Backbone as numpy.savetxt, mean C-alpha at the origin, in Angstrom:
# Nx Ny Nz CAx CAy CAz Cx Cy Cz
-18.50 9.09 1.22 -17.29 9.11 0.45 -16.59 10.44 0.69
-17.04 11.37 1.51 -16.44 12.27 1.68 -15.10 12.83 2.26
-15.23 11.81 3.25 -14.19 11.76 4.07 -12.89 11.23 3.25
-13.16 10.82 2.23 -12.05 9.97 1.04 -11.60 10.50 0.59
-12.43 11.69 0.06 -12.21 12.88 -1.32 -11.40 13.98 -0.42
-12.18 14.29 0.69 -11.07 15.40 1.60 -9.74 15.08 2.08
-9.54 13.81 2.29 -8.59 13.53 2.72 -7.13 13.20 1.54
-8.05 12.49 0.84 -6.87 12.67 -0.48 -6.23 13.68 -0.82
-8.18 14.68 -1.24 -7.23 15.42 -2.31 -6.90 16.93 -1.72
-7.02 17.14 0.11 -6.44 17.66 0.75 -4.92 17.91 0.81
-4.44 16.30 0.50 -2.53 15.88 0.81 -2.35 15.80 -0.56
-3.05 15.72 -2.21 -2.54 16.49 -3.13 -2.13 17.59 -3.05
-2.98 18.15 -2.93 -3.18 20.40 -2.56 -1.99 20.35 -2.08
-1.93 20.17 -0.70 -0.77 20.40 0.08 0.82 20.14 -0.55
0.36 18.96 -1.05 1.95 18.71 -2.18 2.41 19.27 -2.60
1.08 19.63 -4.15 0.86 20.44 -5.23 1.79 21.63 -4.67
1.31 22.05 -3.65 1.81 23.64 -3.12 3.01 23.73 -2.94
3.18 22.60 -1.95 4.77 22.34 -1.58 5.65 22.23 -2.63
5.26 21.44 -4.05 6.05 21.77 -4.94 6.37 23.25 -6.15
5.17 23.58 -5.51 5.52 25.07 -6.43 6.11 26.05 -5.30
5.92 26.38 -4.57 6.23 27.07 -3.46 7.48 26.87 -2.19
7.60 25.03 -1.72 8.68 24.98 -0.94 8.52 25.40 0.28
9.30 25.78 0.94 8.93 26.61 2.50 8.29 25.85 3.04
7.47 26.52 3.73 6.21 26.16 5.13 5.23 24.78 4.30
5.54 25.40 2.77 3.91 24.34 1.97 4.35 23.31 2.21
6.30 22.56 1.98 6.42 21.61 2.31 6.78 20.96 3.46
6.44 21.87 4.42 6.40 21.41 5.91 5.07 21.32 5.93
4.52 21.38 5.69 2.98 21.20 6.14 2.33 20.23 5.52
2.34 19.94 4.61 2.29 18.68 3.71 2.85 17.49 4.72
4.60 17.48 5.16 4.71 16.23 6.08 3.49 16.45 6.98
3.57 17.74 8.01 2.96 17.54 9.47 1.88 16.94 9.27
0.85 17.07 8.20 -0.53 16.88 7.58 -0.27 15.42 7.41
0.57 14.47 6.79 0.52 13.37 6.48 1.22 12.62 7.63
1.69 13.37 8.87 2.18 12.78 10.02 1.23 13.13 11.20
2.31 14.36 11.64 1.63 14.64 13.07 -0.16 14.84 13.19
-0.72 15.79 11.66 -2.21 16.39 12.02 -2.86 14.79 12.00
-2.14 13.27 11.25 -3.11 12.44 11.22 -3.07 11.60 11.98
-1.96 11.61 12.61 -2.10 10.63 13.53 -2.78 11.38 15.28
-2.68 12.62 15.52 -3.47 13.28 16.23 -5.74 13.42 16.07
-5.75 13.39 14.58 -6.85 12.67 14.06 -7.20 11.61 14.52
-6.56 10.76 14.72 -7.41 9.22 14.48 -7.13 9.34 16.07
-6.84 10.02 16.70 -7.11 9.65 18.10 -8.54 10.71 18.64
-9.53 10.99 17.05 -10.54 11.39 17.79 -11.56 10.30 17.47
-12.29 10.28 18.51 -13.43 9.13 17.82 -14.30 9.43 17.23
-14.69 10.92 17.33 -15.85 11.52 16.67 -15.49 10.98 14.83
-14.33 11.05 14.59 -13.56 11.23 13.02 -13.66 9.73 12.55
-14.47 8.84 13.55 -13.78 7.55 13.25 -15.33 6.94 12.04
-14.77 6.44 11.04 -15.90 6.10 9.85 -16.75 4.88 11.00
-18.01 4.92 10.07 -18.85 3.67 10.83 -18.17 2.17 10.54
-18.50 0.92 11.42 -17.81 -0.20 11.17 -18.67 -0.60 9.63
-20.16 -0.23 9.81 -20.85 -0.94 8.93 -21.44 0.10 7.92
-20.57 0.40 6.46 -20.83 0.97 5.57 -22.65 1.05 5.33
-23.35 2.18 4.84 -24.98 1.63 4.39 -25.03 0.62 3.11
-25.94 0.17 3.22 -25.73 -1.10 2.06 -25.55 -1.05 0.65
-25.93 0.68 0.18 -25.55 1.26 -1.12 -24.87 2.18 -0.81
-23.76 1.96 -1.31 -22.41 2.81 -1.33 -22.03 3.08 -2.52
-20.93 4.14 -2.78 -20.78 4.58 -4.05 -19.11 3.31 -4.43
-18.99 3.22 -5.47 -17.70 2.42 -5.60 -16.65 3.24 -5.43
-16.23 4.70 -6.16 -15.37 5.10 -5.49 -14.32 5.29 -6.86
-14.67 4.89 -8.04 -14.24 4.79 -8.93 -13.51 5.88 -9.64
-14.00 7.04 -9.57 -13.98 8.54 -9.90 -12.40 9.16 -9.38
-12.91 8.72 -7.90 -11.20 9.50 -7.11 -10.39 8.34 -7.33
-10.54 6.70 -7.30 -9.69 6.63 -7.82 -8.25 6.86 -9.07
-9.55 6.77 -9.98 -8.14 7.44 -11.19 -7.77 8.43 -11.26
-8.62 9.25 -10.53 -8.15 10.69 -10.09 -6.72 10.87 -9.64
-6.77 10.07 -8.39 -5.17 10.06 -7.90 -4.54 8.84 -8.44
-4.95 7.85 -9.67 -3.61 7.13 -10.12 -3.49 8.39 -11.10
-4.18 9.25 -11.49 -3.53 9.99 -12.78 -2.66 11.51 -12.19
-3.17 12.00 -10.73 -1.86 12.69 -10.35 -1.09 12.48 -9.65
-0.82 11.13 -9.32 0.22 10.44 -9.26 1.61 10.13 -9.99
1.40 10.50 -11.38 2.59 10.34 -12.14 2.93 12.06 -12.09
2.08 13.30 -11.97 3.12 14.73 -12.46 3.22 15.15 -10.57
3.09 14.22 -9.25 3.47 14.49 -8.42 5.03 13.50 -8.20
5.09 12.19 -8.80 6.19 11.77 -9.19 7.39 12.44 -9.54
6.54 12.84 -10.56 8.00 13.40 -11.39 8.62 14.49 -11.76
7.39 15.51 -11.23 7.64 16.90 -10.40 8.44 16.85 -8.60
8.50 15.62 -8.33 8.87 15.30 -7.03 10.47 15.05 -7.16
11.08 14.13 -7.88 11.99 13.91 -8.66 12.44 15.61 -9.03
12.06 15.69 -9.63 12.93 17.38 -9.83 13.12 17.78 -9.18
12.10 18.73 -7.97 12.24 19.12 -6.78 13.75 18.79 -6.01
13.62 17.56 -5.38 13.85 16.99 -4.62 15.65 16.96 -5.16
15.76 16.67 -6.55 16.88 16.56 -7.13 17.78 17.93 -6.70
17.40 19.05 -6.51 17.62 20.38 -6.50 17.44 21.55 -7.80
16.20 21.05 -8.35 16.38 21.54 -9.19 15.34 22.80 -8.49
14.79 24.21 -9.53 14.11 24.94 -8.63 14.34 25.53 -7.45
13.52 26.55 -7.04 14.55 27.66 -6.06 14.21 26.85 -4.16
14.33 25.56 -4.29 13.94 24.76 -2.89 15.25 24.90 -2.27
14.97 25.11 -0.96 16.01 25.12 -0.30 16.68 23.93 0.70
17.69 23.38 1.04 17.66 21.57 1.47 16.60 20.83 2.67
15.86 22.46 3.66 14.96 21.68 4.23 14.13 21.18 3.30
13.25 22.56 2.61 12.35 22.17 2.41 12.31 20.54 1.21
13.65 20.64 0.79 13.56 19.34 -0.11 13.53 18.06 0.21
14.23 18.24 1.71 14.09 17.16 2.63 12.70 16.76 3.17
12.36 17.82 3.41 10.53 17.57 3.52 9.51 17.14 2.53
9.98 17.71 1.53 9.66 17.08 0.48 9.45 15.98 0.20
10.89 15.38 0.37 11.46 14.36 -0.21 10.32 13.09 0.92
9.88 13.14 2.33 9.43 12.51 3.08 8.16 12.78 2.80
7.48 14.10 2.24 6.00 13.84 2.63 5.53 13.14 1.44
6.12 13.20 0.23 5.77 12.67 -1.22 5.85 11.27 -0.80
7.33 10.86 -0.01 7.21 8.88 0.08 6.37 8.60 0.71
5.89 9.15 1.77 4.64 8.95 2.61 3.86 9.09 1.91
3.13 9.75 0.87 2.15 10.06 0.69 2.47 8.50 -0.91
3.01 8.26 -1.64 3.22 7.61 -2.33 3.27 5.93 -1.69
3.87 5.66 -0.89 3.69 4.89 -0.21 1.98 4.41 0.44
1.74 5.54 1.34 0.16 5.37 1.95 -0.74 5.65 0.96
-0.99 6.21 0.08 -1.77 6.07 -0.73 -1.83 5.76 -2.21
-0.51 6.15 -2.95 -0.53 5.22 -4.24 -0.75 4.41 -4.39
0.29 3.69 -3.12 -0.14 2.31 -3.23 -1.16 1.60 -2.68
-1.97 2.24 -1.66 -3.57 1.79 -1.35 -4.26 1.96 -2.50
-4.21 3.04 -3.76 -5.12 3.18 -4.54 -4.80 2.69 -5.63
-3.65 1.68 -6.16 -3.04 0.82 -6.77 -3.87 -0.55 -6.57
-3.44 -0.48 -5.40 -4.07 -1.65 -5.18 -5.73 -2.06 -4.83
-6.09 -1.09 -5.06 -7.85 -0.60 -5.02 -8.06 -1.34 -6.97
-6.78 -0.11 -7.67 -7.49 -0.56 -9.55 -6.76 -1.85 -9.68
-6.26 -2.57 -9.48 -5.36 -4.09 -9.62 -7.02 -4.21 -9.22
-7.82 -4.66 -8.38 -8.72 -5.63 -8.14 -10.67 -5.26 -9.15
-10.15 -4.00 -10.04 -11.65 -3.57 -10.47 -11.32 -4.55 -11.67
-12.79 -4.21 -12.47 -13.24 -4.96 -13.44 -13.19 -4.19 -14.67
-12.70 -3.27 -14.29 -12.70 -2.48 -15.99 -11.11 -2.53 -16.18
-10.91 -2.35 -17.57 -9.28 -3.08 -17.96 -8.93 -1.77 -17.81
-9.79 -0.48 -18.01 -8.07 1.25 -18.34 -8.20 0.58 -16.85
-8.80 0.33 -15.88 -8.24 0.90 -14.44 -7.87 -0.05 -13.74
-7.50 -1.19 -14.20 -6.45 -2.50 -14.02 -5.45 -1.85 -14.43
-5.31 -1.35 -15.90 -3.93 -1.18 -16.21 -3.37 0.05 -15.61
-4.20 1.42 -15.31 -3.65 2.16 -14.48 -3.06 1.63 -13.36
-3.58 1.22 -12.55 -3.10 0.31 -11.05 -2.20 0.17 -11.63
-1.44 -0.60 -12.91 -0.16 -1.03 -13.03 0.76 -0.17 -13.26
0.29 0.63 -13.86 1.12 1.56 -14.31 1.95 2.50 -12.67
1.04 2.95 -12.14 1.22 3.25 -10.71 2.48 2.57 -9.91
2.26 1.48 -10.16 3.43 0.60 -9.29 4.58 0.52 -9.92
4.14 0.13 -11.55 6.00 0.64 -12.44 6.32 1.88 -12.46
5.60 2.94 -12.19 6.40 3.91 -11.83 6.91 3.57 -10.59
6.75 2.79 -9.34 7.50 2.77 -8.41 8.34 2.23 -8.64
8.31 1.13 -9.39 9.53 0.39 -9.49 8.99 -1.18 -9.27
7.58 -1.43 -9.01 7.29 -2.56 -7.96 6.23 -2.92 -8.70
6.48 -3.30 -10.58 5.29 -3.89 -10.87 4.71 -5.17 -10.80
5.39 -5.92 -10.28 5.40 -7.38 -10.27 4.45 -7.09 -9.10
4.02 -6.70 -7.95 3.56 -6.60 -6.82 1.44 -6.81 -7.89
1.44 -6.38 -8.76 0.30 -6.25 -9.32 0.36 -7.73 -9.77
0.71 -9.01 -10.30 0.74 -9.86 -10.27 0.30 -10.63 -9.11
2.29 -10.69 -8.08 1.98 -11.04 -6.61 0.95 -11.49 -6.17
0.31 -9.67 -5.68 -0.86 -9.51 -4.50 -1.95 -10.58 -5.30
-2.64 -10.42 -6.74 -3.63 -10.81 -6.80 -3.71 -12.64 -7.35
-2.47 -12.97 -7.59 -2.52 -14.49 -7.89 -1.87 -15.27 -6.63
-1.13 -14.84 -5.69 -0.29 -15.46 -4.97 -1.24 -14.85 -3.58
-0.73 -13.74 -3.22 -1.11 -12.90 -1.32 -2.37 -13.50 -1.83
-3.35 -13.42 -2.61 -5.05 -13.45 -2.32 -5.36 -15.16 -2.46
-4.39 -16.36 -2.45 -4.21 -17.20 -3.22 -4.19 -17.73 -1.25
-2.90 -17.31 -0.78 -2.03 -17.97 -0.16 -1.87 -17.55 1.15
-2.97 -16.01 1.36 -2.96 -15.24 2.70 -2.73 -16.23 3.54
-1.98 -15.72 4.46 -1.93 -16.01 6.19 -1.00 -17.60 5.85
-0.91 -18.11 4.91 0.15 -19.71 5.12 1.62 -19.64 4.49
2.11 -20.58 5.04 3.83 -20.38 4.92 3.74 -19.93 3.18
3.16 -20.88 2.46 3.34 -20.31 0.68 3.06 -18.76 0.67
3.08 -17.94 1.09 2.75 -16.61 0.87 3.73 -15.81 1.32
4.69 -15.36 0.25 5.72 -14.54 0.98 5.58 -12.95 1.84
4.33 -12.88 1.61 4.14 -11.62 1.73 3.16 -11.58 3.55
3.25 -12.57 3.84 2.20 -13.21 5.37 3.67 -13.39 5.91
4.00 -12.78 7.28 4.98 -12.84 8.64 4.20 -14.10 9.10
5.32 -15.10 9.35 5.32 -15.95 10.88 5.47 -15.70 12.56
4.80 -15.26 13.02 5.52 -15.17 14.20 6.77 -15.01 14.64
7.30 -14.23 15.38 8.27 -14.18 15.69 9.42 -13.71 14.42
8.73 -13.36 13.46 9.58 -12.72 12.52 10.31 -11.32 12.45
11.12 -11.04 12.55 11.16 -9.63 12.89 10.96 -8.62 11.23
10.47 -7.39 10.64 10.70 -6.65 9.63 12.08 -6.68 8.59
12.62 -6.89 9.60 13.46 -6.85 8.73 14.33 -7.88 8.22
13.63 -9.12 8.73 14.35 -10.44 7.90 12.92 -10.58 7.26
11.60 -10.04 7.41 10.81 -10.38 6.33 10.75 -8.98 4.96
11.00 -8.17 5.46 11.52 -7.25 4.20 11.77 -8.08 2.52
13.05 -8.20 2.78 13.93 -8.62 1.42 13.04 -10.00 0.88
12.77 -10.96 1.84 12.48 -12.32 1.52 10.76 -11.93 0.59
10.06 -11.00 1.45 8.67 -11.20 0.31 8.84 -10.53 -0.85
10.01 -9.15 -0.59 10.55 -8.80 -2.21 10.31 -10.17 -3.12
11.82 -10.38 -2.79 12.32 -11.53 -3.62 10.58 -12.91 -3.90
10.51 -13.06 -2.70 9.59 -14.23 -3.03 8.65 -13.65 -3.61
7.60 -12.78 -3.41 6.48 -12.40 -4.44 6.85 -11.99 -5.66
8.43 -11.66 -5.75 8.76 -11.46 -7.59 8.57 -12.85 -7.99
9.27 -13.57 -7.74 9.25 -15.12 -8.29 7.85 -15.94 -8.38
7.52 -15.48 -6.90 6.46 -16.38 -6.92 4.83 -16.24 -7.93
5.06 -14.58 -7.76 3.97 -14.24 -8.72 4.72 -14.55 -10.38
5.91 -14.58 -11.15 6.69 -14.76 -12.39 6.08 -16.22 -12.27
6.22 -16.73 -11.46 5.84 -18.51 -11.55 4.25 -18.59 -11.94
3.60 -17.52 -11.37 1.92 -17.96 -11.28 1.53 -17.33 -12.59
1.94 -16.06 -13.41 1.87 -15.85 -14.56 1.79 -16.27 -15.64
3.41 -17.25 -15.86 3.70 -18.13 -16.13 2.75 -19.59 -16.09
2.69 -20.49 -15.68 1.82 -21.22 -15.26 0.33 -20.83 -15.93
-0.60 -19.02 -15.90 -1.61 -18.89 -16.24 -1.25 -18.69 -17.71
-0.03 -18.45 -18.04 -0.31 -18.45 -20.12 0.20 -19.84 -20.15
0.23 -20.85 -19.74 0.58 -22.30 -20.16 -0.85 -22.49 -20.61
-1.55 -22.24 -19.40 -3.01 -22.50 -19.35 -3.99 -22.22 -20.58
-3.34 -20.56 -20.95 -4.31 -19.88 -21.94 -3.45 -20.04 -23.11
-3.00 -20.55 -23.45 -2.46 -20.99 -25.15 -2.72 -19.85 -25.83
-4.42 -19.60 -26.16 -4.53 -19.29 -27.45 -4.25 -17.65 -27.45
-4.30 -16.75 -25.78 -4.80 -15.58 -25.31 -2.88 -15.18 -24.75
-1.95 -15.51 -25.06 -1.23 -15.18 -24.72 -0.46 -13.90 -24.79
-0.34 -13.29 -25.68 0.35 -12.02 -25.47 1.63 -12.05 -25.11
2.01 -10.02 -24.07 3.14 -9.77 -24.25 3.12 -10.43 -22.51
4.38 -10.91 -21.95 4.50 -11.70 -20.78 4.40 -10.40 -19.76
3.53 -10.26 -18.84 3.18 -8.87 -17.98 4.16 -8.43 -17.10
5.66 -9.75 -17.11 6.68 -8.90 -16.15 7.55 -8.43 -17.10
7.01 -8.35 -18.78 8.26 -7.94 -19.50 7.41 -6.42 -19.42
6.10 -6.48 -19.60 5.34 -4.89 -19.09 6.10 -4.30 -18.03
5.92 -4.88 -16.55 6.34 -4.50 -15.16 8.39 -3.71 -15.70
8.64 -4.61 -16.35 10.27 -4.54 -16.77 10.33 -3.44 -17.57
9.31 -2.69 -18.49 9.59 -1.98 -19.22 8.94 -0.62 -18.71
7.93 -0.80 -17.89 7.44 0.06 -16.77 8.86 0.68 -15.95
9.45 0.35 -15.85 10.30 0.16 -14.66 11.43 1.81 -15.54
11.67 0.51 -16.58 12.47 1.55 -17.02 12.07 3.06 -17.83
11.09 2.78 -17.87 10.25 4.17 -18.52 10.74 4.92 -17.62
9.95 4.66 -16.27 9.82 5.71 -15.25 11.24 6.29 -15.09
12.11 5.92 -15.27 13.37 6.06 -14.36 13.94 6.88 -15.58
13.79 6.59 -16.70 14.05 6.93 -18.08 13.45 8.56 -18.06
12.21 8.74 -17.80 11.35 10.13 -17.42 11.88 10.88 -15.92
12.25 10.04 -15.04 12.96 11.31 -13.83 14.28 11.24 -14.48
15.12 10.63 -15.52 16.17 11.44 -16.07 16.82 12.52 -17.11
15.25 12.62 -17.87 14.50 13.42 -18.88 14.31 14.85 -17.88
13.97 14.17 -16.94 13.06 15.76 -16.40 14.08 16.37 -15.49
15.05 15.65 -14.92 15.85 16.25 -13.44 17.49 15.79 -13.89
17.95 14.83 -14.89 19.37 14.15 -14.70 19.41 13.37 -13.50
20.69 13.09 -14.05 21.01 11.92 -12.54 20.95 12.32 -10.81
20.54 13.22 -10.91 19.91 13.93 -9.15 18.30 13.08 -9.49
17.34 13.32 -10.37 16.20 13.11 -10.41 15.80 11.46 -10.35
17.03 11.18 -11.25 17.01 9.34 -11.47 17.23 8.83 -9.84
18.32 9.34 -8.96 18.66 8.99 -7.74 17.21 9.07 -7.26
16.92 10.68 -7.10 15.48 11.03 -6.22 14.54 9.95 -6.40
14.30 9.44 -7.77 12.83 8.50 -7.87 13.55 6.96 -7.52
14.47 6.75 -7.48 14.56 5.76 -6.40 14.65 5.62 -5.12
15.36 6.91 -4.51 14.77 6.90 -3.27 13.01 7.04 -2.52
12.25 7.47 -3.52 11.03 7.39 -3.01 10.50 6.45 -3.54
10.87 5.65 -4.62 10.38 4.36 -5.42 10.52 3.16 -3.99
12.21 3.39 -3.42 12.68 2.31 -2.16 11.58 3.07 -1.06
11.01 4.21 -0.45 11.16 4.29 0.18 9.06 3.88 0.43
8.87 4.16 -0.59 6.93 3.50 -0.93 7.06 2.38 -0.73
8.16 1.50 -1.40 8.15 -0.32 -1.54 7.93 -0.63 0.29
8.71 0.18 0.81 9.14 -0.31 2.06 7.60 -0.23 2.42
6.86 0.76 3.12 5.49 1.30 3.06 4.82 0.08 3.04
4.92 -0.15 1.25 3.59 -1.23 1.48 4.30 -2.41 1.90
5.25 -3.19 1.89 5.84 -4.36 2.92 5.75 -3.97 4.13
5.63 -2.83 4.64 5.31 -2.94 6.56 3.92 -3.16 6.61
3.37 -2.65 5.35 1.68 -2.81 5.49 1.26 -4.19 5.57
1.75 -5.13 4.54 1.73 -6.29 4.76 2.15 -7.37 5.95
3.29 -6.80 6.22 4.37 -7.37 7.50 2.60 -7.35 8.92
2.52 -5.65 8.74 1.56 -5.53 9.97 0.25 -6.55 10.27
-0.01 -6.22 8.62 -1.51 -7.00 8.35 -1.87 -8.53 8.18
-0.62 -9.31 8.37 -0.56 -10.29 8.99 0.00 -11.00 9.66
0.69 -10.23 10.26 1.84 -10.77 11.37 1.11 -11.99 12.38
1.74 -13.12 12.43 1.94 -14.06 13.49 0.18 -14.71 12.99
-0.26 -14.24 11.72 -2.20 -15.11 12.10 -1.66 -15.88 10.56
-2.13 -17.33 11.01 -1.94 -18.75 10.32 -3.12 -19.84 9.85
-3.64 -19.57 8.59 -4.46 -20.60 8.20 -4.26 -22.46 8.89
-5.59 -23.12 8.93 -5.33 -24.27 9.55 -5.35 -24.88 8.70
-4.50 -26.17 8.29 -4.27 -27.03 7.41 -5.07 -28.07 7.49
-6.04 -28.08 6.80 -7.40 -29.50 6.74 -6.95 -30.29 6.41
-5.91 -30.44 5.65 -5.36 -31.62 4.58 -4.21 -31.27 3.81
-3.28 -32.36 3.46 -2.36 -32.28 3.14 -2.08 -30.66 1.84
-1.47 -29.90 2.29 -1.81 -29.06 1.05 -2.86 -28.14 0.77
-3.95 -28.61 1.95 -5.09 -27.62 1.49 -5.50 -26.78 2.78
-5.90 -25.57 3.09 -5.78 -24.61 3.98 -7.55 -24.58 4.28
-7.63 -23.94 5.18 -9.48 -23.57 5.75 -8.64 -22.44 5.04
-10.47 -21.92 4.31 -10.60 -21.06 3.80 -10.36 -19.09 4.48
-9.89 -17.99 4.03 -9.48 -16.80 4.43 -10.82 -16.79 5.66
-10.57 -16.14 6.61 -11.41 -15.78 7.27 -11.28 -14.65 7.53
-12.24 -14.08 8.46 -11.74 -12.26 9.15 -10.92 -12.85 10.10
-10.46 -13.50 10.90 -9.39 -13.90 12.12 -8.11 -13.59 11.13
-8.00 -14.01 10.18 -6.29 -14.24 9.56 -6.18 -12.69 8.88
-6.32 -11.71 9.49 -5.46 -10.01 9.06 -6.06 -9.44 10.20
-4.64 -8.74 10.78 -5.18 -7.69 11.40 -5.58 -6.32 10.92
-6.70 -5.40 11.59 -7.10 -4.46 10.90 -7.57 -3.67 11.71
-7.42 -1.91 11.34 -7.33 -0.69 12.38 -8.50 -0.19 11.93
-9.10 0.43 12.92 -10.76 1.49 12.81 -10.21 2.43 12.81
-9.00 3.27 12.70 -9.27 4.55 12.52 -9.42 5.29 11.75
-10.08 6.45 11.87 -11.01 7.09 10.70 -9.83 8.15 10.22
-9.24 8.58 10.42 -8.27 10.00 10.04 -7.37 8.80 8.68
-6.72 7.92 8.91 -5.41 7.05 8.31 -6.56 6.02 7.33
-7.45 5.59 7.79 -8.03 5.09 7.03 -8.94 5.50 5.76
-9.08 6.88 5.99 -9.45 7.98 4.84 -8.22 7.74 4.36
-7.63 8.82 4.15 -6.21 8.91 3.56 -5.71 7.59 2.73
-5.86 6.48 3.61 -5.41 5.21 2.62 -6.10 4.05 1.99
-7.98 4.68 1.77 -9.11 4.55 1.20 -9.14 3.12 2.10
-9.11 3.38 3.07 -9.82 1.94 3.78 -9.25 0.48 3.64
-7.47 0.51 3.36 -6.71 -0.34 3.54 -6.71 -0.81 5.03
-6.90 -0.19 5.75 -6.74 -0.91 6.88 -7.97 -1.34 7.53
-9.12 -1.76 6.98 -9.91 -2.84 6.71 -9.78 -4.19 6.23
-8.74 -4.44 6.79 -7.75 -5.90 5.45 -9.35 -6.96 5.98
-9.31 -7.57 6.70 -10.11 -8.62 6.76 -11.23 -8.92 6.00
-12.31 -7.37 5.69 -12.99 -7.72 4.72 -12.78 -7.77 3.12
-11.30 -7.04 2.92 -11.30 -7.27 1.56 -10.56 -8.80 0.92
-10.00 -9.39 1.48 -9.56 -10.19 1.90 -10.75 -11.55 1.67
-12.03 -11.05 2.31 -12.88 -11.85 2.17 -13.91 -11.75 0.87
-13.43 -10.19 0.56 -14.23 -9.96 -0.75 -13.54 -8.71 -1.29
-12.55 -9.27 -2.38 -11.60 -8.81 -2.79 -12.17 -7.81 -4.19
-13.55 -8.22 -4.55 -13.83 -7.14 -5.49 -14.43 -5.66 -5.30
-14.87 -5.74 -3.28 -15.83 -5.16 -2.64 -14.87 -3.41 -3.05
-15.39 -2.45 -3.09 -15.03 -1.11 -3.77 -14.48 -0.92 -2.23
-13.98 -0.13 -2.13 -13.28 0.25 -0.23 -14.59 1.47 0.64
-14.62 2.32 -0.62 -16.21 2.72 0.58 -16.78 1.56 1.30
-17.08 0.36 0.90 -18.15 -0.86 1.68 -17.55 -1.54 2.10
-15.94 -1.53 2.86 -15.50 -2.65 3.23 -16.15 -2.22 5.07
-16.33 -3.40 5.85 -16.96 -3.44 7.02 -15.55 -3.74 8.20
-16.15 -3.62 9.13 -15.31 -3.57 10.39 -16.43 -4.96 11.20
-15.87 -5.82 11.97 -16.63 -6.99 13.22 -15.61 -6.88 13.85
-15.45 -5.88 15.11 -14.36 -5.55 16.02 -14.46 -7.11 16.63
-15.52 -8.00 17.45 -15.74 -9.10 17.81 -15.19 -10.44 16.68
-14.95 -10.27 15.39 -14.25 -11.41 14.78 -13.28 -11.57 14.36
-12.86 -9.75 14.15 -11.85 -9.30 13.59 -10.55 -8.85 14.76
-9.64 -9.45 14.31 -7.94 -9.08 14.91 -8.02 -7.41 14.77
-8.48 -6.57 15.85 -8.04 -5.42 15.87 -6.36 -4.40 16.33
-6.00 -4.09 15.36 -4.80 -3.03 16.27 -4.74 -2.24 17.07
-3.36 -2.45 18.19 -3.71 -1.41 19.26 -3.73 -0.08 18.50
-3.15 0.11 17.77 -2.64 2.23 17.06 -3.44 1.57 15.58
-2.96 3.10 14.74 -3.47 3.07 13.44 -2.15 2.20 12.88
-2.97 1.85 11.48 -2.13 0.85 10.26 0.00 2.31 10.50
-0.70 3.20 10.48 0.79 3.87 10.23 1.60 4.00 11.57
0.80 3.85 12.57 2.08 3.76 13.68 2.34 3.09 14.54
1.50 1.55 13.74 1.64 0.14 14.11 3.59 -0.52 13.31
3.35 0.42 11.72 4.28 0.06 10.84 5.63 0.89 11.76
5.32 1.99 12.00 6.70 2.79 13.30 7.06 1.70 13.76
6.71 1.16 14.82 6.32 -0.04 15.56 7.18 -0.94 14.98
6.75 -1.67 14.23 7.49 -2.47 13.69 8.99 -2.48 12.68
9.39 -0.92 13.11 10.89 -1.00 12.92 11.83 -1.05 13.83
10.93 -1.13 14.91 11.88 -1.38 16.40 10.93 -2.77 17.10
12.25 -3.83 16.54 11.50 -5.11 16.59 11.58 -5.62 18.27
12.15 -5.37 19.48 11.66 -5.40 20.44 10.61 -5.04 21.19
9.93 -3.70 20.85 8.82 -3.23 21.21 7.72 -4.08 20.00
8.41 -4.10 19.18 6.99 -4.76 18.17 6.11 -6.14 19.00
7.35 -6.90 19.03 7.20 -8.58 19.56 6.55 -8.40 21.17
7.00 -7.34 21.58 6.47 -7.13 22.58 4.54 -6.82 22.75
4.32 -5.91 22.17 3.35 -5.76 21.54 1.95 -6.60 21.12
2.83 -7.58 20.20 1.95 -8.16 19.10 1.90 -9.84 19.02
2.97 -10.10 19.64 3.16 -11.80 20.01 2.21 -12.29 20.91
1.87 -11.53 21.92 0.81 -11.95 22.74 -0.44 -12.07 22.19
-0.74 -10.78 21.50 -2.45 -10.61 20.72 -2.36 -12.13 19.52
-1.25 -11.93 18.85 -1.13 -12.55 17.35 -1.26 -14.62 18.26
-0.60 -14.68 19.98 -0.94 -16.51 19.82 -2.32 -16.24 20.64
-3.02 -15.35 20.92 -4.30 -15.29 21.15 -5.30 -15.63 20.26
-5.20 -14.85 19.10 -6.11 -14.98 18.22 -5.77 -16.88 17.34
-4.61 -17.07 17.52 -4.65 -18.67 17.47 -4.52 -19.34 17.95
-4.62 -19.05 19.17 -5.45 -20.36 19.85 -6.94 -20.11 20.08
-7.55 -18.79 19.66 -9.05 -19.19 19.92 -9.36 -19.88 18.34
């Protein structure tokens, strides 16, 4: 558990220092979440155990803390990136990318953990984080669509073999929005006595509130800064989905029925530093097998689970260059499908 606390709280501290003082601190935050994490991932001694101890902490305290600290970082970031304060242009650029990477890799991963929790308040906190990044519908689409249809053509967030990220991303965003809306509406129809407010109204209201807060804090520049940070963070979440399910498909055992989700239907990364920063999000197969299992207890089976050749952040960068991506990943995906 200590490695999760050190990795995430260390980044929070660097970002806070960057927002407060700019200059070298802003660049230190950016270098830490990119270059330093990359080289730490290359050190095998920092890799986490494939199979944690049977008794592991749930990590709810850290997840709640990261969820709460997300909001001051987001709106202070919009304020600083918009040009308020004494930050120079270089520091503002460094802050934008450091914050956007943090929101895309840490806040997204943490919100993903929170929406799977049993506690109503933790789930609501996760939804609030997604709404602040203008991506509230993911809270519905991920749970009600992706976990049901992952690695099938019915899941907008599972990329088929041969599709580039640039073709995948807009289809995944729109497809998950629509499929999540259909799933929530159907669920409400089955629960006539417990309807309440439609979740998509909550997501829309949360997005408007987030934009309004950015406007109040930093005016039109703050609004544009928040939009930029949110778009960057959303792109990283879509990249994670693209990488983690690319080219893997479940067999159709009967018309409209598929084999259960297994360890062979998600790509995984064993790298210790980026996994600590992303709360074990790269251990994706075990998450699909046990959606309620807290992140410290997620396991790896390198013989049964497809393993990425590089860490998840590095693979996300490679996915932005389709010829390189297809040369690396298409043969691997075909081998797993053939097996």
